[in-house]
N, C-alpha and C positions, 0 to 999 in steps of 0.2 A: 408356378408351370410343375405340372403334377405328371410322375412315371416318363420322366426327361432328365438325359444324364448331364452331369455338371461339365464333366469333359469334353464328349462328342457330339452335344447338342441331340441324339437321335432319344426314341422311346424305347426304351426299358422295356422290352415283353420279358426278361427274365429276374424278376420283382426281390433280388436278396440284397437288401440293408449290407452297406461298409461294414458293420457292429458282424453280423453272421458269417459274412467273407472273411473278415479278419479274425475270427475264431476259428476256420476251417482250415484257413494256413497257415496261423498261429503253431493249432495241434500239429500238422503234419513236420514247422519248423522244427521244434523242439524236441520231434521225434527225428530228424537227420542231424539237425546241427544248433544244439541247444543256444550257445555262445554270441549267436547272433539273432535270439530273441528278445531280448532287450532294445537291439537296436533296430527289431523288424517295428514295433510299437513306436517308437519312434518318429519313422518313416512315415508311418501311414498316416500318425497323428498331423504331421505334417502335412502331407498330401491329403489330407479331409478337408485341414484347415485352409488349403488354398481353394478349394473348388466349394466351400461349403457356399451354397446359395439359397435366396429362398425359394426354392423347388422341391418338390417332396416325393417321398416313396413311401409307399404304406408296403411293406416286406411279407410276402409268400409266405416265408418259413418263421419268421417269430412273430407275425401279424402287429407290428412294432413300427408307428409311421416318423419317418426322417426329415429332418431340413437338407438333409447331403444324398440327394441321388447322384451313383456314379452306377453306371454298366459294369458288368462281373467282368466284361472285356476290359475297360480302360484298364479297370483296377488290377488285377491279373497283369496286364503289359508293364503296371508299373510296378510292380510290385518284382516283376521277370526284369527288369529292369536294374531297378537295385538290386538285384541279387546278381545278376551277372556281375555288376561292380566290385562286390562283394568274393564271389565264387562261381565260377563260371562252371562249374562240374554241377553245381547244386542248381543253378540254376536250370543248367538239362532236364536233369532228375524232377524240377518245378513245373518246367513242360511236357516231361511223363506222366506226373503224378496228377496235374490237372489240365490235359490234353481234351478230355470230355467236355469239360467245364468250357474250355474253350473253346473248342467244337461247334457245338450245342450252341453257343453266341454267334459264333461266325453263321451257321446255318441260318439264323432266325434272321440276319441282317443281309444277307444272299439277295 
């Protein structure tokens, strides 16, 4: 399957690969709370290992085709849940920082 989220099984309209999503969030996290960066990388790796399937996604940002297709909404929800366990104030900052990404995704699925 191509461009279908491995988590929610919905079509992915904002095609951004997990690597590009990770880079964007990791850059933000390093500015906000560097001490969580290593844990973040571990969390993302474990999450992506669980959802890796034989569905593909061609990223609109980096143009790479990957076998791990996760929509930005599911990816961000997972990171938000993880951040909530680590630092609730930082999780609230995450929602503010990535509100546009989350909102754009919700509108496409509405």
